[in-house]
All heavy atoms as a GROMACS GRO file, in nm:
protein
  600
    1MET      N    1   0.085  -0.119   0.000
    1MET     CA    2   0.000   0.000   0.000
    1MET      C    3   0.089   0.125   0.000
    1MET      O    4   0.186   0.131   0.073
    1MET     CB    5  -0.088   0.003   0.125
    1MET     CG    6  -0.215  -0.075   0.118
    1MET     SD    7  -0.306  -0.048   0.268
    1MET     CE    8  -0.448   0.030   0.204
    2THR      N    9   0.044   0.218  -0.073
    2THR     CA   10   0.119   0.343  -0.076
    2THR      C   11   0.078   0.429   0.042
    2THR      O   12  -0.026   0.407   0.107
    2THR     CB   13   0.092   0.419  -0.207
    2THR    OG1   14  -0.045   0.457  -0.208
    2THR    CG2   15   0.126   0.335  -0.329
    3GLN      N   16   0.159   0.525   0.070
    3GLN     CA   17   0.134   0.614   0.183
    3GLN      C   18   0.004   0.693   0.162
    3GLN      O   19  -0.071   0.717   0.256
    3GLN     CB   20   0.252   0.711   0.200
    3GLN     CG   21   0.245   0.795   0.325
    3GLN     CD   22   0.255   0.712   0.452
    3GLN    OE1   23   0.313   0.603   0.454
    3GLN    NE2   24   0.199   0.764   0.559
    4GLU      N   25  -0.024   0.728   0.038
    4GLU     CA   26  -0.147   0.804   0.009
    4GLU      C   27  -0.272   0.721   0.038
    4GLU      O   28  -0.368   0.771   0.097
    4GLU     CB   29  -0.146   0.847  -0.138
    4GLU     CG   30  -0.260   0.939  -0.175
    4GLU     CD   31  -0.251   0.984  -0.319
    4GLU    OE1   32  -0.140   0.996  -0.374
    4GLU    OE2   33  -0.360   1.008  -0.376
    5LYS      N   34  -0.271   0.593   0.001
    5LYS     CA   35  -0.384   0.505   0.029
    5LYS      C   36  -0.401   0.485   0.180
    5LYS      O   37  -0.513   0.480   0.230
    5LYS     CB   38  -0.367   0.371  -0.040
    5LYS     CG   39  -0.391   0.376  -0.189
    5LYS     CD   40  -0.386   0.239  -0.250
    5LYS     CE   41  -0.410   0.245  -0.400
    5LYS     NZ   42  -0.409   0.112  -0.461
    6ARG      N   43  -0.290   0.472   0.251
    6ARG     CA   44  -0.297   0.457   0.396
    6ARG      C   45  -0.359   0.581   0.460
    6ARG      O   46  -0.442   0.570   0.551
    6ARG     CB   47  -0.158   0.432   0.454
    6ARG     CG   48  -0.106   0.296   0.428
    6ARG     CD   49   0.028   0.277   0.491
    6ARG     NE   50   0.084   0.148   0.451
    6ARG     CZ   51   0.210   0.114   0.466
    6ARG    NH1   52   0.296   0.198   0.518
    6ARG    NH2   53   0.251  -0.004   0.428
    7ASN      N   54  -0.320   0.697   0.413
    7ASN     CA   55  -0.376   0.821   0.468
    7ASN      C   56  -0.525   0.832   0.437
    7ASN      O   57  -0.602   0.876   0.522
    7ASN     CB   58  -0.300   0.942   0.414
    7ASN     CG   59  -0.160   0.955   0.473
    7ASN    OD1   60  -0.132   0.898   0.579
    7ASN    ND2   61  -0.073   1.029   0.406
    8ASP      N   62  -0.563   0.794   0.315
    8ASP     CA   63  -0.705   0.798   0.279
    8ASP      C   64  -0.786   0.702   0.365
    8ASP      O   65  -0.896   0.735   0.412
    8ASP     CB   66  -0.724   0.764   0.132
    8ASP     CG   67  -0.677   0.876   0.040
    8ASP    OD1   68  -0.662   0.990   0.087
    8ASP    OD2   69  -0.657   0.846  -0.081
    9LEU      N   70  -0.733   0.582   0.387
    9LEU     CA   71  -0.802   0.483   0.470
    9LEU      C   72  -0.812   0.532   0.614
    9LEU      O   73  -0.916   0.518   0.679
    9LEU     CB   74  -0.728   0.349   0.464
    9LEU     CG   75  -0.792   0.232   0.535
    9LEU    CD1   76  -0.929   0.203   0.478
    9LEU    CD2   77  -0.702   0.109   0.525
   10LYS      N   78  -0.703   0.591   0.662
   10LYS     CA   79  -0.702   0.644   0.799
   10LYS      C   80  -0.804   0.757   0.813
   10LYS      O   81  -0.878   0.764   0.912
   10LYS     CB   82  -0.562   0.694   0.832
   10LYS     CG   83  -0.539   0.728   0.975
   10LYS     CD   84  -0.392   0.767   0.996
   10LYS     CE   85  -0.364   0.794   1.140
   10LYS     NZ   86  -0.223   0.831   1.162
   11ASP      N   87  -0.812   0.844   0.713
   11ASP     CA   88  -0.909   0.954   0.716
   11ASP      C   89  -1.053   0.901   0.713
   11ASP      O   90  -1.140   0.951   0.784
   11ASP     CB   91  -0.887   1.049   0.598
   11ASP     CG   92  -0.762   1.134   0.614
   11ASP    OD1   93  -0.714   1.147   0.728
   11ASP    OD2   94  -0.715   1.187   0.511
   12ALA      N   95  -1.078   0.800   0.632
   12ALA     CA   96  -1.211   0.742   0.624
   12ALA      C   97  -1.250   0.677   0.757
   12ALA      O   98  -1.364   0.691   0.803
   12ALA     CB   99  -1.218   0.639   0.511
   13LEU      N  100  -1.157   0.607   0.819
   13LEU     CA  101  -1.183   0.545   0.949
   13LEU      C  102  -1.210   0.650   1.056
   13LEU      O  103  -1.303   0.636   1.135
   13LEU     CB  104  -1.065   0.456   0.989
   13LEU     CG  105  -1.079   0.381   1.121
   13LEU    CD1  106  -1.196   0.284   1.114
   13LEU    CD2  107  -0.951   0.306   1.154
   14ASN      N  108  -1.131   0.755   1.057
   14ASN     CA  109  -1.152   0.863   1.155
   14ASN      C  110  -1.288   0.930   1.134
   14ASN      O  111  -1.357   0.962   1.230
   14ASN     CB  112  -1.039   0.966   1.145
   14ASN     CG  113  -0.910   0.917   1.206
   14ASN    OD1  114  -0.911   0.828   1.291
   14ASN    ND2  115  -0.798   0.973   1.162
   15THR      N  116  -1.326   0.949   1.009
   15THR     CA  117  -1.456   1.011   0.980
   15THR      C  118  -1.570   0.920   1.027
   15THR      O  119  -1.667   0.968   1.087
   15THR     CB  120  -1.469   1.038   0.829
   15THR    OG1  121  -1.361   1.122   0.788
   15THR    CG2  122  -1.601   1.104   0.797
   16ALA      N  123  -1.558   0.790   1.003
   16ALA     CA  124  -1.662   0.696   1.046
   16ALA      C  125  -1.672   0.693   1.199
   16ALA      O  126  -1.783   0.692   1.254
   16ALA     CB  127  -1.632   0.556   0.992
   17LEU      N  128  -1.558   0.693   1.267
   17LEU     CA  129  -1.561   0.693   1.413
   17LEU      C  130  -1.620   0.822   1.468
   17LEU      O  131  -1.697   0.821   1.564
   17LEU     CB  132  -1.419   0.672   1.468
   17LEU     CG  133  -1.360   0.533   1.449
   17LEU    CD1  134  -1.215   0.530   1.494
   17LEU    CD2  135  -1.441   0.430   1.526
   18LEU      N  136  -1.587   0.933   1.405
   18LEU     CA  137  -1.641   1.062   1.449
   18LEU      C  138  -1.792   1.066   1.428
   18LEU      O  139  -1.867   1.112   1.516
   18LEU     CB  140  -1.574   1.176   1.373
   18LEU     CG  141  -1.618   1.317   1.411
   18LEU    CD1  142  -1.584   1.346   1.556
   18LEU    CD2  143  -1.551   1.418   1.320
   19CYS      N  144  -1.841   1.017   1.316
   19CYS     CA  145  -1.985   1.014   1.291
   19CYS      C  146  -2.057   0.924   1.392
   19CYS      O  147  -2.164   0.959   1.441
   19CYS     CB  148  -2.013   0.964   1.149
   19CYS     SG  149  -1.969   1.084   1.021
   20GLY      N  150  -1.998   0.810   1.422
   20GLY     CA  151  -2.057   0.720   1.522
   20GLY      C  152  -2.063   0.785   1.659
   20GLY      O  153  -2.164   0.775   1.730
   21LEU      N  154  -1.957   0.853   1.696
   21LEU     CA  155  -1.952   0.920   1.826
   21LEU      C  156  -2.057   1.031   1.833
   21LEU      O  157  -2.128   1.045   1.933
   21LEU     CB  158  -1.812   0.976   1.850
   21LEU     CG  159  -1.790   1.047   1.983
   21LEU    CD1  160  -1.809   0.949   2.099
   21LEU    CD2  161  -1.653   1.109   1.987
   22VAL      N  162  -2.070   1.110   1.727
   22VAL     CA  163  -2.170   1.217   1.724
   22VAL      C  164  -2.311   1.159   1.732
   22VAL      O  165  -2.397   1.211   1.804
   22VAL     CB  166  -2.151   1.304   1.597
   22VAL    CG1  167  -2.271   1.396   1.576
   22VAL    CG2  168  -2.023   1.383   1.606
   23PHE      N  169  -2.334   1.049   1.661
   23PHE     CA  170  -2.465   0.985   1.665
   23PHE      C  171  -2.500   0.940   1.807
   23PHE      O  172  -2.612   0.962   1.855
   23PHE     CB  173  -2.465   0.865   1.569
   23PHE     CG  174  -2.596   0.792   1.562
   23PHE    CD1  175  -2.703   0.847   1.495
   23PHE    CD2  176  -2.611   0.669   1.624
   23PHE    CE1  177  -2.824   0.780   1.488
   23PHE    CE2  178  -2.731   0.602   1.618
   23PHE     CZ  179  -2.837   0.658   1.550
   24ILE      N  180  -2.404   0.881   1.877
   24ILE     CA  181  -2.428   0.835   2.015
   24ILE      C  182  -2.454   0.953   2.108
   24ILE      O  183  -2.547   0.951   2.188
   24ILE     CB  184  -2.308   0.750   2.064
   24ILE    CG1  185  -2.305   0.617   1.987
   24ILE    CG2  186  -2.315   0.725   2.213
   24ILE    CD1  187  -2.179   0.537   2.008
   25VAL      N  188  -2.373   1.058   2.096
   25VAL     CA  189  -2.390   1.175   2.184
   25VAL      C  190  -2.524   1.242   2.160
   25VAL      O  191  -2.597   1.275   2.254
   25VAL     CB  192  -2.273   1.275   2.163
   25VAL    CG1  193  -2.302   1.407   2.231
   25VAL    CG2  194  -2.144   1.216   2.215
   26VAL      N  195  -2.563   1.259   2.035
   26VAL     CA  196  -2.692   1.322   2.004
   26VAL      C  197  -2.807   1.236   2.055
   26VAL      O  198  -2.904   1.288   2.109
   26VAL     CB  199  -2.703   1.350   1.852
   26VAL    CG1  200  -2.845   1.388   1.814
   26VAL    CG2  201  -2.606   1.457   1.811
   27GLY      N  202  -2.796   1.106   2.041
   27GLY     CA  203  -2.901   1.016   2.092
   27GLY      C  204  -2.918   1.027   2.242
   27GLY      O  205  -3.029   1.032   2.294
   28HIS      N  206  -2.805   1.032   2.313
   28HIS     CA  207  -2.813   1.043   2.459
   28HIS      C  208  -2.868   1.179   2.500
   28HIS      O  209  -2.949   1.189   2.594
   28HIS     CB  210  -2.676   1.019   2.522
   28HIS     CG  211  -2.639   0.875   2.530
   28HIS    ND1  212  -2.697   0.788   2.618
   28HIS    CD2  213  -2.550   0.802   2.458
   28HIS    CE1  214  -2.646   0.668   2.602
   28HIS    NE2  215  -2.556   0.673   2.505
   29LEU      N  216  -2.826   1.285   2.433
   29LEU     CA  217  -2.878   1.417   2.466
   29LEU      C  218  -3.028   1.426   2.437
   29LEU      O  219  -3.103   1.487   2.513
   29LEU     CB  220  -2.803   1.525   2.389
   29LEU     CG  221  -2.659   1.551   2.434
   29LEU    CD1  222  -2.593   1.650   2.340
   29LEU    CD2  223  -2.656   1.603   2.576
   30HIS      N  224  -3.070   1.365   2.329
   30HIS     CA  225  -3.211   1.366   2.293
   30HIS      C  226  -3.295   1.297   2.401
   30HIS      O  227  -3.400   1.347   2.442
   30HIS     CB  228  -3.231   1.299   2.158
   30HIS     CG  229  -3.371   1.301   2.108
   30HIS    ND1  230  -3.435   1.416   2.071
   30HIS    CD2  231  -3.460   1.201   2.090
   30HIS    CE1  232  -3.557   1.387   2.032
   30HIS    NE2  233  -3.576   1.258   2.042
   31SER      N  234  -3.250   1.183   2.447
   31SER     CA  235  -3.325   1.112   2.551
   31SER      C  236  -3.316   1.184   2.685
   31SER      O  237  -3.409   1.181   2.764
   31SER     CB  238  -3.276   0.968   2.564
   31SER     OG  239  -3.143   0.966   2.609
   32PHE      N  240  -3.203   1.251   2.711
   32PHE     CA  241  -3.186   1.322   2.838
   32PHE      C  242  -3.278   1.443   2.848
   32PHE      O  243  -3.334   1.472   2.953
   32PHE     CB  244  -3.040   1.366   2.854
   32PHE     CG  245  -3.012   1.440   2.981
   32PHE    CD1  246  -3.007   1.372   3.102
   32PHE    CD2  247  -2.993   1.576   2.980
   32PHE    CE1  248  -2.982   1.439   3.220
   32PHE    CE2  249  -2.968   1.645   3.097
   32PHE     CZ  250  -2.963   1.576   3.218
   33PHE      N  251  -3.296   1.514   2.738
   33PHE     CA  252  -3.377   1.635   2.740
   33PHE      C  253  -3.523   1.610   2.705
   33PHE      O  254  -3.593   1.700   2.661
   33PHE     CB  255  -3.318   1.740   2.647
   33PHE     CG  256  -3.192   1.802   2.701
   33PHE    CD1  257  -3.071   1.779   2.640
   33PHE    CD2  258  -3.196   1.882   2.814
   33PHE    CE1  259  -2.955   1.835   2.689
   33PHE    CE2  260  -3.080   1.938   2.865
   33PHE     CZ  261  -2.959   1.915   2.802
   34GLY      N  262  -3.571   1.490   2.722
   34GLY     CA  263  -3.712   1.462   2.706
   34GLY      C  264  -3.756   1.427   2.566
   34GLY      O  265  -3.871   1.448   2.532
   35GLY      N  266  -3.670   1.374   2.486
   35GLY     CA  267  -3.708   1.335   2.352
   35GLY      C  268  -3.804   1.218   2.351
   35GLY      O  269  -3.876   1.196   2.256
   36ASP      N  270  -3.810   1.140   2.459
   36ASP     CA  271  -3.896   1.023   2.465
   36ASP      C  272  -4.041   1.058   2.495
   36ASP      O  273  -4.128   0.975   2.482
   36ASP     CB  274  -3.846   0.924   2.570
   36ASP     CG  275  -3.718   0.855   2.528
   36ASP    OD1  276  -3.688   0.851   2.407
   36ASP    OD2  277  -3.649   0.804   2.616
   37LYS      N  278  -4.070   1.180   2.536
   37LYS     CA  279  -4.208   1.217   2.569
   37LYS      C  280  -4.299   1.205   2.449
   37LYS      O  281  -4.410   1.156   2.459
   37LYS     CB  282  -4.212   1.359   2.624
   37LYS     CG  283  -4.151   1.373   2.762
   37LYS     CD  284  -4.157   1.515   2.810
   37LYS     CE  285  -4.086   1.529   2.944
   37LYS     NZ  286  -4.078   1.667   2.987
   38SER      N  287  -4.254   1.250   2.334
   38SER     CA  288  -4.338   1.242   2.215
   38SER      C  289  -4.358   1.097   2.173
   38SER      O  290  -4.464   1.059   2.128
   38SER     CB  291  -4.278   1.322   2.101
   38SER     OG  292  -4.153   1.267   2.063
   39ALA      N  293  -4.256   1.014   2.190
   39ALA     CA  294  -4.268   0.873   2.154
   39ALA      C  295  -4.368   0.803   2.246
   39ALA      O  296  -4.446   0.720   2.203
   39ALA     CB  297  -4.132   0.805   2.160
   40LYS      N  298  -4.367   0.839   2.374
   40LYS     CA  299  -4.461   0.777   2.468
   40LYS      C  300  -4.604   0.819   2.435
   40LYS      O  301  -4.694   0.738   2.445
   40LYS     CB  302  -4.425   0.817   2.611
   40LYS     CG  303  -4.299   0.750   2.661
   40LYS     CD  304  -4.266   0.792   2.802
   40LYS     CE  305  -4.135   0.731   2.846
   40LYS     NZ  306  -4.092   0.780   2.976
   41SER      N  307  -4.625   0.944   2.400
   41SER     CA  308  -4.760   0.986   2.368
   41SER      C  309  -4.809   0.917   2.240
   41SER      O  310  -4.926   0.885   2.228
   41SER     CB  311  -4.767   1.138   2.353
   41SER     OG  312  -4.692   1.180   2.242
   42ASP      N  313  -4.719   0.892   2.144
   42ASP     CA  314  -4.758   0.819   2.023
   42ASP      C  315  -4.800   0.678   2.058
   42ASP      O  316  -4.896   0.626   2.005
   42ASP     CB  317  -4.644   0.814   1.922
   42ASP     CG  318  -4.617   0.950   1.860
   42ASP    OD1  319  -4.704   1.038   1.872
   42ASP    OD2  320  -4.509   0.967   1.801
   43LYS      N  321  -4.727   0.615   2.150
   43LYS     CA  322  -4.762   0.479   2.190
   43LYS      C  323  -4.897   0.478   2.260
   43LYS      O  324  -4.976   0.387   2.242
   43LYS     CB  325  -4.654   0.422   2.281
   43LYS     CG  326  -4.525   0.390   2.209
   43LYS     CD  327  -4.422   0.335   2.303
   43LYS     CE  328  -4.290   0.314   2.232
   43LYS     NZ  329  -4.186   0.270   2.322
   44ALA      N  330  -4.924   0.581   2.340
   44ALA     CA  331  -5.053   0.587   2.410
   44ALA      C  332  -5.167   0.600   2.309
   44ALA      O  333  -5.271   0.540   2.326
   44ALA     CB  334  -5.054   0.704   2.508
   45VAL      N  335  -5.144   0.675   2.204
   45VAL     CA  336  -5.247   0.692   2.102
   45VAL      C  337  -5.271   0.560   2.031
   45VAL      O  338  -5.384   0.522   2.004
   45VAL     CB  339  -5.206   0.802   2.001
   45VAL    CG1  340  -5.299   0.802   1.881
   45VAL    CG2  341  -5.205   0.937   2.069
   46VAL      N  342  -5.165   0.487   2.003
   46VAL     CA  343  -5.178   0.360   1.933
   46VAL      C  344  -5.256   0.261   2.019
   46VAL      O  345  -5.342   0.190   1.970
   46VAL     CB  346  -5.039   0.304   1.896
   46VAL    CG1  347  -5.051   0.161   1.846
   46VAL    CG2  348  -4.975   0.392   1.792
   47THR      N  349  -5.228   0.256   2.150
   47THR     CA  350  -5.297   0.160   2.235
   47THR      C  351  -5.444   0.198   2.254
   47THR      O  352  -5.526   0.112   2.279
   47THR     CB  353  -5.230   0.148   2.373
   47THR    OG1  354  -5.222   0.277   2.432
   47THR    CG2  355  -5.092   0.088   2.360
   48LYS      N  356  -5.477   0.325   2.240
   48LYS     CA  357  -5.617   0.366   2.253
   48LYS      C  358  -5.698   0.326   2.131
   48LYS      O  359  -5.818   0.315   2.137
   48LYS     CB  360  -5.626   0.517   2.271
   48LYS     CG  361  -5.580   0.564   2.406
   48LYS     CD  362  -5.591   0.714   2.416
   48LYS     CE  363  -5.535   0.763   2.548
   48LYS     NZ  364  -5.538   0.910   2.556
   49ASN      N  365  -5.632   0.304   2.018
   49ASN     CA  366  -5.702   0.272   1.893
   49ASN      C  367  -5.719   0.122   1.870
   49ASN      O  368  -5.746   0.081   1.759
   49ASN     CB  369  -5.627   0.333   1.775
   49ASN     CG  370  -5.635   0.484   1.775
   49ASN    OD1  371  -5.729   0.540   1.830
   49ASN    ND2  372  -5.537   0.549   1.718
   50ILE      N  373  -5.703   0.043   1.972
   50ILE     CA  374  -5.721  -0.102   1.957
   50ILE      C  375  -5.868  -0.129   1.930
   50ILE      O  376  -5.956  -0.074   1.996
   50ILE     CB  377  -5.674  -0.177   2.083
   50ILE    CG1  378  -5.523  -0.161   2.097
   50ILE    CG2  379  -5.712  -0.324   2.078
   50ILE    CD1  380  -5.467  -0.221   2.222
   51MET      N  381  -5.894  -0.216   1.832
   51MET     CA  382  -6.032  -0.247   1.798
   51MET      C  383  -6.100  -0.323   1.911
   51MET      O  384  -6.042  -0.415   1.968
   51MET     CB  385  -6.038  -0.332   1.671
   51MET     CG  386  -6.035  -0.253   1.545
   51MET     SD  387  -6.053  -0.353   1.398
   51MET     CE  388  -6.183  -0.465   1.438
   52LYS      N  389  -6.218  -0.284   1.940
   52LYS     CA  390  -6.298  -0.353   2.040
   52LYS      C  391  -6.414  -0.420   1.968
   52LYS      O  392  -6.463  -0.369   1.868
   52LYS     CB  393  -6.350  -0.253   2.143
   52LYS     CG  394  -6.238  -0.189   2.222
   52LYS     CD  395  -6.292  -0.088   2.320
   52LYS     CE  396  -6.176  -0.023   2.394
   52LYS     NZ  397  -6.218   0.083   2.482
   53PRO      N  398  -6.457  -0.534   2.018
   53PRO     CA  399  -6.569  -0.601   1.950
   53PRO      C  400  -6.695  -0.515   1.958
   53PRO      O  401  -6.718  -0.445   2.055
   53PRO     CB  402  -6.586  -0.732   2.027
   53PRO     CG  403  -6.509  -0.716   2.152
   53PRO     CD  404  -6.407  -0.609   2.132
   54ASP      N  405  -6.772  -0.522   1.852
   54ASP     CA  406  -6.896  -0.445   1.849
   54ASP      C  407  -6.994  -0.502   1.951
   54ASP      O  408  -7.002  -0.622   1.972
   54ASP     CB  409  -6.961  -0.453   1.710
   54ASP     CG  410  -6.878  -0.381   1.607
   54ASP    OD1  411  -6.804  -0.289   1.644
   54ASP    OD2  412  -6.888  -0.418   1.489
   55SER      N  413  -7.064  -0.411   2.016
   55SER     CA  414  -7.166  -0.457   2.109
   55SER      C  415  -7.293  -0.485   2.029
   55SER      O  416  -7.339  -0.402   1.951
   55SER     CB  417  -7.193  -0.353   2.217
   55SER     OG  418  -7.237  -0.234   2.158
   56VAL      N  419  -7.347  -0.603   2.047
   56VAL     CA  420  -7.467  -0.644   1.975
   56VAL      C  421  -7.578  -0.662   2.077
   56VAL      O  422  -7.565  -0.737   2.172
   56VAL     CB  423  -7.442  -0.774   1.897
   56VAL    CG1  424  -7.568  -0.818   1.825
   56VAL    CG2  425  -7.328  -0.757   1.801
   57GLN      N  426  -7.686  -0.589   2.055
   57GLN     CA  427  -7.800  -0.605   2.144
   57GLN      C  428  -7.897  -0.702   2.079
   57GLN      O  429  -7.933  -0.688   1.962
   57GLN     CB  430  -7.868  -0.471   2.168
   57GLN     CG  431  -7.779  -0.373   2.240
   57GLN     CD  432  -7.850  -0.242   2.262
   57GLN    OE1  433  -7.963  -0.222   2.220
   57GLN    NE2  434  -7.783  -0.151   2.330
   58THR      N  435  -7.935  -0.802   2.154
   58THR     CA  436  -8.025  -0.903   2.099
   58THR      C  437  -8.155  -0.903   2.176
   58THR      O  438  -8.159  -0.872   2.294
   58THR     CB  439  -7.962  -1.043   2.105
   58THR    OG1  440  -7.929  -1.070   2.242
   58THR    CG2  441  -7.836  -1.049   2.022
   59ASP      N  442  -8.264  -0.939   2.108
   59ASP     CA  443  -8.395  -0.941   2.170
   59ASP      C  444  -8.433  -1.080   2.218
   59ASP      O  445  -8.523  -1.095   2.299
   59ASP     CB  446  -8.502  -0.892   2.072
   59ASP     CG  447  -8.482  -0.747   2.036
   59ASP    OD1  448  -8.424  -0.674   2.119
   59ASP    OD2  449  -8.523  -0.708   1.926
   60SER      N  450  -8.366  -1.180   2.165
   60SER     CA  451  -8.405  -1.314   2.204
   60SER      C  452  -8.283  -1.405   2.202
   60SER      O  453  -8.179  -1.374   2.147
   60SER     CB  454  -8.512  -1.367   2.107
   60SER     OG  455  -8.456  -1.377   1.978
   61ILE      N  456  -8.300  -1.522   2.260
   61ILE     CA  457  -8.194  -1.622   2.265
   61ILE      C  458  -8.158  -1.673   2.125
   61ILE      O  459  -8.040  -1.687   2.094
   61ILE     CB  460  -8.234  -1.738   2.359
   61ILE    CG1  461  -8.254  -1.686   2.502
   61ILE    CG2  462  -8.129  -1.848   2.355
   61ILE    CD1  463  -8.130  -1.625   2.563
   62PRO      N  464  -8.253  -1.700   2.035
   62PRO     CA  465  -8.213  -1.744   1.901
   62PRO      C  466  -8.126  -1.641   1.828
   62PRO      O  467  -8.032  -1.677   1.759
   62PRO     CB  468  -8.345  -1.767   1.828
   62PRO     CG  469  -8.443  -1.796   1.936
   62PRO     CD  470  -8.399  -1.713   2.053
   63ALA      N  471  -8.158  -1.515   1.844
   63ALA     CA  472  -8.076  -1.412   1.781
   63ALA      C  473  -7.936  -1.411   1.841
   63ALA      O  474  -7.836  -1.394   1.771
   63ALA     CB  475  -8.142  -1.276   1.796
   64LEU      N  476  -7.926  -1.430   1.972
   64LEU     CA  477  -7.797  -1.436   2.038
   64LEU      C  478  -7.717  -1.555   1.988
   64LEU      O  479  -7.598  -1.542   1.960
   64LEU     CB  480  -7.815  -1.444   2.190
   64LEU     CG  481  -7.687  -1.458   2.272
   64LEU    CD1  482  -7.599  -1.335   2.254
   64LEU    CD2  483  -7.720  -1.478   2.419
   65ASN      N  484  -7.781  -1.668   1.972
   65ASN     CA  485  -7.711  -1.786   1.919
   65ASN      C  486  -7.661  -1.761   1.777
   65ASN      O  487  -7.550  -1.804   1.742
   65ASN     CB  488  -7.804  -1.908   1.920
   65ASN     CG  489  -7.832  -1.956   2.062
   65ASN    OD1  490  -7.754  -1.930   2.153
   65ASN    ND2  491  -7.943  -2.024   2.080
   66PHE      N  492  -7.740  -1.693   1.696
   66PHE     CA  493  -7.699  -1.662   1.560
   66PHE      C  494  -7.574  -1.573   1.560
   66PHE      O  495  -7.479  -1.596   1.487
   66PHE     CB  496  -7.814  -1.593   1.485
   66PHE     CG  497  -7.775  -1.545   1.348
   66PHE    CD1  498  -7.762  -1.634   1.242
   66PHE    CD2  499  -7.749  -1.410   1.326
   66PHE    CE1  500  -7.725  -1.590   1.116
   66PHE    CE2  501  -7.713  -1.367   1.200
   66PHE     CZ  502  -7.700  -1.456   1.095
   67VAL      N  503  -7.576  -1.471   1.645
   67VAL     CA  504  -7.462  -1.379   1.653
   67VAL      C  505  -7.338  -1.453   1.701
   67VAL      O  506  -7.228  -1.434   1.647
   67VAL     CB  507  -7.496  -1.259   1.744
   67VAL    CG1  508  -7.373  -1.175   1.772
   67VAL    CG2  509  -7.606  -1.175   1.682
   68GLN      N  510  -7.353  -1.538   1.803
   68GLN     CA  511  -7.238  -1.613   1.854
   68GLN      C  512  -7.182  -1.706   1.747
   68GLN      O  513  -7.060  -1.720   1.733
   68GLN     CB  514  -7.278  -1.692   1.978
   68GLN     CG  515  -7.299  -1.605   2.100
   68GLN     CD  516  -7.349  -1.685   2.219
   68GLN    OE1  517  -7.400  -1.796   2.204
   68GLN    NE2  518  -7.335  -1.627   2.337
   69GLU      N  519  -7.267  -1.766   1.669
   69GLU     CA  520  -7.222  -1.855   1.562
   69GLU      C  521  -7.147  -1.775   1.454
   69GLU      O  522  -7.044  -1.820   1.404
   69GLU     CB  523  -7.341  -1.928   1.500
   69GLU     CG  524  -7.304  -2.029   1.395
   69GLU     CD  525  -7.217  -2.143   1.448
   69GLU    OE1  526  -7.233  -2.181   1.566
   69GLU    OE2  527  -7.132  -2.191   1.372
   70GLN      N  528  -7.197  -1.656   1.422
   70GLN     CA  529  -7.128  -1.572   1.324
   70GLN      C  530  -6.990  -1.531   1.374
   70GLN      O  531  -6.893  -1.529   1.298
   70GLN     CB  532  -7.212  -1.447   1.293
   70GLN     CG  533  -7.342  -1.475   1.221
   70GLN     CD  534  -7.318  -1.536   1.084
   70GLN    OE1  535  -7.230  -1.493   1.012
   70GLN    NE2  536  -7.396  -1.637   1.048
   71MET      N  537  -6.981  -1.501   1.502
   71MET     CA  538  -6.852  -1.462   1.560
   71MET      C  539  -6.754  -1.579   1.557
   71MET      O  540  -6.636  -1.562   1.529
   71MET     CB  541  -6.871  -1.410   1.703
   71MET     CG  542  -6.942  -1.275   1.707
   71MET     SD  543  -6.981  -1.219   1.873
   71MET     CE  544  -6.819  -1.195   1.940
   72ARG      N  545  -6.802  -1.699   1.584
   72ARG     CA  546  -6.715  -1.818   1.580
   72ARG      C  547  -6.664  -1.841   1.438
   72ARG      O  548  -6.549  -1.877   1.418
   72ARG     CB  549  -6.792  -1.941   1.628
   72ARG     CG  550  -6.804  -1.950   1.776
   72ARG     CD  551  -6.858  -2.086   1.819
   72ARG     NE  552  -6.929  -2.071   1.944
   72ARG     CZ  553  -7.059  -2.084   1.963
   72ARG    NH1  554  -7.137  -2.119   1.863
   72ARG    NH2  555  -7.114  -2.064   2.081
   73GLN      N  556  -6.750  -1.820   1.339
   73GLN     CA  557  -6.709  -1.840   1.201
   73GLN      C  558  -6.606  -1.738   1.159
   73GLN      O  559  -6.513  -1.769   1.085
   73GLN     CB  560  -6.831  -1.835   1.108
   73GLN     CG  561  -6.921  -1.955   1.119
   73GLN     CD  562  -7.043  -1.943   1.029
   73GLN    OE1  563  -7.061  -1.842   0.962
   73GLN    NE2  564  -7.127  -2.045   1.029
   74GLN      N  565  -6.619  -1.616   1.208
   74GLN     CA  566  -6.521  -1.514   1.173
   74GLN      C  567  -6.385  -1.547   1.234
   74GLN      O  568  -6.281  -1.523   1.173
   74GLN     CB  569  -6.566  -1.378   1.223
   74GLN     CG  570  -6.672  -1.314   1.135
   74GLN     CD  571  -6.708  -1.175   1.184
   74GLN    OE1  572  -6.684  -1.141   1.299
   74GLN    NE2  573  -6.769  -1.097   1.098
   75LYS      N  574  -6.384  -1.602   1.354
   75LYS     CA  575  -6.257  -1.636   1.420
   75LYS      C  576  -6.187  -1.751   1.350
   75LYS      O  577  -6.065  -1.756   1.347
   75LYS     CB  578  -6.281  -1.672   1.566
   75LYS     CG  579  -6.316  -1.553   1.651
   75LYS     CD  580  -6.338  -1.592   1.795
   75LYS     CE  581  -6.377  -1.474   1.880
   75LYS     NZ  582  -6.404  -1.512   2.019
   76THR      N  583  -6.262  -1.843   1.292
   76THR     CA  584  -6.200  -1.960   1.228
   76THR      C  585  -6.151  -1.929   1.087
   76THR      O  586  -6.078  -2.007   1.031
   76THR     CB  587  -6.298  -2.078   1.224
   76THR    OG1  588  -6.416  -2.038   1.153
   76THR    CG2  589  -6.335  -2.123   1.363
   77ARG      N  590  -6.191  -1.818   1.029
   77ARG     CA  591  -6.148  -1.784   0.892
   77ARG      C  592  -6.007  -1.739   0.889
   77ARG      O  593  -5.940  -1.692   0.963
   77ARG     CB  594  -6.237  -1.676   0.833
   77ARG     CG  595  -6.373  -1.727   0.802
   77ARG     CD  596  -6.458  -1.620   0.739
   77ARG     NE  597  -6.594  -1.669   0.727
   77ARG     CZ  598  -6.692  -1.598   0.680
   77ARG    NH1  599  -6.673  -1.474   0.642
   77ARG    NH2  600  -6.812  -1.648   0.672
   0.00000   0.00000   0.00000
């Protein structure tokens, strides 16, 4: 290897290490100064949007049996 290639490789390695170090420092500063608050609120919104089964009001037992059978069929599909 020539001296010029060694210097180029050394410069590239130093640049990669510097970028990695900056990335780590910025990540820690972001979490230290409350960067996680917005992420937590997003998670809370996602958990609030979980689908809930529809409430079905039935007038009689045969209608209730029909609805239960339909729900079982949907689960098996």
